[in-house]
VMD Tcl script that builds the backbone (N, CA, C; Angstrom):
set m [mol new atoms 189]
animate dup $m
set s [atomselect $m all]
$s set {name element resname resid chain x y z} {
  {N N MET 1 A 6.098 5.855 12.749}
  {CA C MET 1 A 6.522 4.992 13.465}
  {C C MET 1 A 7.456 4.060 12.768}
  {N N GLU 2 A 8.910 3.523 13.547}
  {CA C GLU 2 A 9.333 2.678 12.311}
  {C C GLU 2 A 9.456 1.319 12.543}
  {N N ILE 3 A 9.335 0.858 11.545}
  {CA C ILE 3 A 9.155 -0.952 11.335}
  {C C ILE 3 A 10.248 -1.788 11.698}
  {N N ASP 4 A 10.173 -2.235 12.148}
  {CA C ASP 4 A 10.773 -3.459 12.701}
  {C C ASP 4 A 10.539 -4.496 11.743}
  {N N PRO 5 A 11.535 -5.058 10.683}
  {CA C PRO 5 A 10.627 -6.682 9.992}
  {C C PRO 5 A 11.211 -7.500 10.371}
  {N N THR 6 A 11.620 -7.779 11.575}
  {CA C THR 6 A 12.192 -8.939 11.990}
  {C C THR 6 A 11.032 -9.116 13.157}
  {N N SER 7 A 10.049 -8.106 13.656}
  {CA C SER 7 A 8.767 -8.176 14.577}
  {C C SER 7 A 7.413 -9.279 14.002}
  {N N PRO 8 A 7.156 -10.038 14.573}
  {CA C PRO 8 A 5.913 -10.622 13.747}
  {C C PRO 8 A 4.810 -9.536 13.790}
  {N N ASP 9 A 5.087 -8.772 15.329}
  {CA C ASP 9 A 4.058 -7.726 14.927}
  {C C ASP 9 A 4.300 -6.050 14.211}
  {N N SER 10 A 5.075 -6.393 13.430}
  {CA C SER 10 A 5.549 -5.073 12.675}
  {C C SER 10 A 4.587 -4.191 11.940}
  {N N GLY 11 A 3.552 -5.270 11.391}
  {CA C GLY 11 A 2.492 -4.866 10.665}
  {C C GLY 11 A 2.579 -4.194 9.145}
  {N N LEU 12 A 3.569 -4.775 8.865}
  {CA C LEU 12 A 4.568 -4.653 7.441}
  {C C LEU 12 A 3.539 -6.041 6.615}
  {N N GLU 13 A 2.911 -5.395 5.959}
  {CA C GLU 13 A 2.054 -6.260 4.937}
  {C C GLU 13 A 1.678 -5.432 3.988}
  {N N PRO 14 A 1.294 -6.349 2.749}
  {CA C PRO 14 A 0.851 -6.127 1.580}
  {C C PRO 14 A -0.332 -4.872 1.920}
  {N N GLY 15 A -0.725 -3.682 1.111}
  {CA C GLY 15 A -1.540 -2.953 1.674}
  {C C GLY 15 A -1.402 -1.904 2.317}
  {N N ARG 16 A -0.454 -1.710 3.260}
  {CA C ARG 16 A -0.120 -0.804 4.198}
  {C C ARG 16 A 0.446 0.495 3.762}
  {N N PHE 17 A 0.575 1.391 3.914}
  {CA C PHE 17 A 1.063 2.920 3.780}
  {C C PHE 17 A 2.309 2.916 4.082}
  {N N VAL 18 A 3.270 3.767 3.598}
  {CA C VAL 18 A 5.059 3.699 4.233}
  {C C VAL 18 A 5.077 5.198 3.441}
  {N N ARG 19 A 6.561 5.824 4.725}
  {CA C ARG 19 A 7.102 6.768 3.303}
  {C C ARG 19 A 8.619 6.364 3.548}
  {N N HIS 20 A 9.104 6.481 2.941}
  {CA C HIS 20 A 11.014 6.305 2.810}
  {C C HIS 20 A 11.416 7.540 3.656}
  {N N PRO 21 A 11.870 6.908 4.769}
  {CA C PRO 21 A 12.620 8.819 5.417}
  {C C PRO 21 A 13.693 9.543 4.645}
  {N N GLY 22 A 14.412 8.523 4.267}
  {CA C GLY 22 A 15.817 9.010 3.161}
  {C C GLY 22 A 15.220 9.278 1.901}
  {N N GLN 23 A 13.575 9.557 1.437}
  {CA C GLN 23 A 13.489 10.142 0.450}
  {C C GLN 23 A 11.777 10.635 0.104}
  {N N PRO 24 A 11.668 11.628 1.049}
  {CA C PRO 24 A 10.539 12.397 1.140}
  {C C PRO 24 A 9.930 12.720 -0.321}
  {N N ASN 25 A 10.477 12.995 -1.384}
  {CA C ASN 25 A 10.222 13.639 -2.670}
  {C C ASN 25 A 9.344 12.417 -3.328}
  {N N TRP 26 A 9.325 10.841 -2.875}
  {CA C TRP 26 A 8.922 9.663 -3.201}
  {C C TRP 26 A 7.632 9.588 -3.104}
  {N N GLY 27 A 7.101 10.263 -1.812}
  {CA C GLY 27 A 5.664 10.754 -1.885}
  {C C GLY 27 A 5.146 9.683 -0.909}
  {N N LEU 28 A 4.097 9.429 -0.432}
  {CA C LEU 28 A 3.189 7.608 0.179}
  {C C LEU 28 A 3.726 6.547 -0.755}
  {N N GLY 29 A 3.891 5.564 -0.160}
  {CA C GLY 29 A 4.152 4.671 -1.120}
  {C C GLY 29 A 3.213 3.304 -0.368}
  {N N GLN 30 A 2.794 2.428 -1.216}
  {CA C GLN 30 A 1.569 1.135 -0.384}
  {C C GLN 30 A 2.586 0.331 -0.710}
  {N N VAL 31 A 2.472 -1.349 0.314}
  {CA C VAL 31 A 3.761 -2.165 0.235}
  {C C VAL 31 A 2.748 -3.325 -0.591}
  {N N GLN 32 A 2.889 -3.346 -1.818}
  {CA C GLN 32 A 2.716 -4.700 -2.556}
  {C C GLN 32 A 3.096 -6.213 -2.253}
  {N N SER 33 A 4.499 -6.396 -1.293}
  {CA C SER 33 A 4.907 -7.509 -1.067}
  {C C SER 33 A 6.162 -7.590 -0.024}
  {N N VAL 34 A 6.007 -8.620 0.914}
  {CA C VAL 34 A 6.687 -8.725 2.027}
  {C C VAL 34 A 7.308 -10.166 1.775}
  {N N VAL 35 A 8.834 -10.647 1.429}
  {CA C VAL 35 A 9.848 -11.544 1.512}
  {C C VAL 35 A 10.761 -11.527 2.258}
  {N N GLY 36 A 10.397 -11.606 3.646}
  {CA C GLY 36 A 11.507 -11.310 4.663}
  {C C GLY 36 A 11.606 -9.831 5.050}
  {N N ALA 37 A 12.793 -9.810 4.539}
  {CA C ALA 37 A 13.297 -8.071 4.532}
  {C C ALA 37 A 13.394 -7.600 3.317}
  {N N ARG 38 A 12.646 -8.098 2.545}
  {CA C ARG 38 A 12.340 -7.775 1.072}
  {C C ARG 38 A 11.310 -7.474 0.983}
  {N N VAL 39 A 10.979 -5.813 0.538}
  {CA C VAL 39 A 9.530 -5.413 0.311}
  {C C VAL 39 A 9.341 -4.701 -0.397}
  {N N THR 40 A 8.606 -5.127 -1.315}
  {CA C THR 40 A 8.018 -3.785 -2.910}
  {C C THR 40 A 7.693 -3.029 -2.537}
  {N N VAL 41 A 7.333 -1.490 -2.669}
  {CA C VAL 41 A 6.411 -0.715 -2.234}
  {C C VAL 41 A 6.220 0.164 -3.646}
  {N N ASN 42 A 5.165 0.526 -3.974}
  {CA C ASN 42 A 4.426 1.773 -4.713}
  {C C ASN 42 A 4.581 2.895 -4.596}
  {N N PHE 43 A 5.531 3.603 -4.904}
  {CA C PHE 43 A 5.543 5.233 -4.166}
  {C C PHE 43 A 4.901 6.120 -5.514}
  {N N GLU 44 A 4.645 6.790 -5.034}
  {CA C GLU 44 A 3.323 7.823 -5.874}
  {C C GLU 44 A 4.003 8.443 -6.373}
  {N N ASN 45 A 5.489 9.404 -6.446}
  {CA C ASN 45 A 6.224 9.665 -7.072}
  {C C ASN 45 A 7.651 8.859 -7.839}
  {N N ALA 46 A 7.782 7.521 -7.441}
  {CA C ALA 46 A 8.796 6.813 -7.671}
  {C C ALA 46 A 8.505 5.288 -8.315}
  {N N GLY 47 A 7.403 5.384 -8.280}
  {CA C GLY 47 A 7.035 3.930 -8.371}
  {C C GLY 47 A 7.286 2.663 -7.839}
  {N N LYS 48 A 7.010 1.565 -8.358}
  {CA C LYS 48 A 7.515 0.496 -7.755}
  {C C LYS 48 A 9.234 0.271 -7.286}
  {N N VAL 49 A 9.554 0.164 -6.209}
  {CA C VAL 49 A 10.600 0.135 -5.720}
  {C C VAL 49 A 11.223 -0.777 -4.656}
  {N N LEU 50 A 12.194 -1.987 -4.805}
  {CA C LEU 50 A 12.401 -3.086 -3.824}
  {C C LEU 50 A 13.155 -2.404 -2.208}
  {N N ILE 51 A 12.790 -2.805 -1.322}
  {CA C ILE 51 A 13.636 -2.128 0.042}
  {C C ILE 51 A 13.817 -3.135 0.581}
  {N N ASN 52 A 15.458 -3.338 1.000}
  {CA C ASN 52 A 15.875 -4.103 2.220}
  {C C ASN 52 A 15.670 -3.346 3.348}
  {N N THR 53 A 14.522 -3.878 4.058}
  {CA C THR 53 A 14.227 -3.071 5.446}
  {C C THR 53 A 14.813 -3.614 6.474}
  {N N ALA 54 A 16.102 -4.562 6.136}
  {CA C ALA 54 A 17.035 -4.708 7.013}
  {C C ALA 54 A 18.025 -3.243 7.095}
  {N N VAL 55 A 17.945 -2.533 6.330}
  {CA C VAL 55 A 18.838 -1.287 5.618}
  {C C VAL 55 A 18.349 0.122 6.065}
  {N N VAL 56 A 17.161 0.058 5.650}
  {CA C VAL 56 A 15.914 1.179 5.608}
  {C C VAL 56 A 14.804 0.949 6.798}
  {N N ALA 57 A 14.511 1.568 7.099}
  {CA C ALA 57 A 13.422 1.480 8.628}
  {C C ALA 57 A 12.165 2.181 7.898}
  {N N LEU 58 A 11.362 1.679 7.292}
  {CA C LEU 58 A 10.208 2.528 6.846}
  {C C LEU 58 A 9.126 2.845 7.557}
  {N N GLU 59 A 8.528 4.373 7.277}
  {CA C GLU 59 A 8.012 4.835 8.310}
  {C C GLU 59 A 6.083 4.536 7.984}
  {N N GLN 60 A 5.580 3.598 8.831}
  {CA C GLN 60 A 4.420 3.158 8.683}
  {C C GLN 60 A 3.331 4.493 8.745}
  {N N VAL 61 A 2.493 4.834 8.196}
  {CA C VAL 61 A 1.881 6.165 8.069}
  {C C VAL 61 A -0.037 5.492 7.621}
  {N N ASP 62 A -0.775 6.487 8.062}
  {CA C ASP 62 A -2.217 6.404 7.965}
  {C C ASP 62 A -2.657 7.025 6.493}
  {N N PRO 63 A -3.190 6.719 5.363}
  {CA C PRO 63 A -3.382 7.033 4.521}
  {C C PRO 63 A -4.247 8.278 4.269}
}
mol reanalyze $m
mol bondsrecalc $m
mol representation Tube
mol addrep $m
């Protein structure tokens, strides 16, 4: 499921698990913080990454 950060029902909040569609080698990521379209995600293989969700549509996944 792609996440629309402009939607109040996006479900994008700290603790949620996501994947970056353009970086599958980063592995599973857990959202650390959300400030507007700026989302900090802690990925298994890439560490903490700041994502602009206006540019990248993160895929929400079940852990």
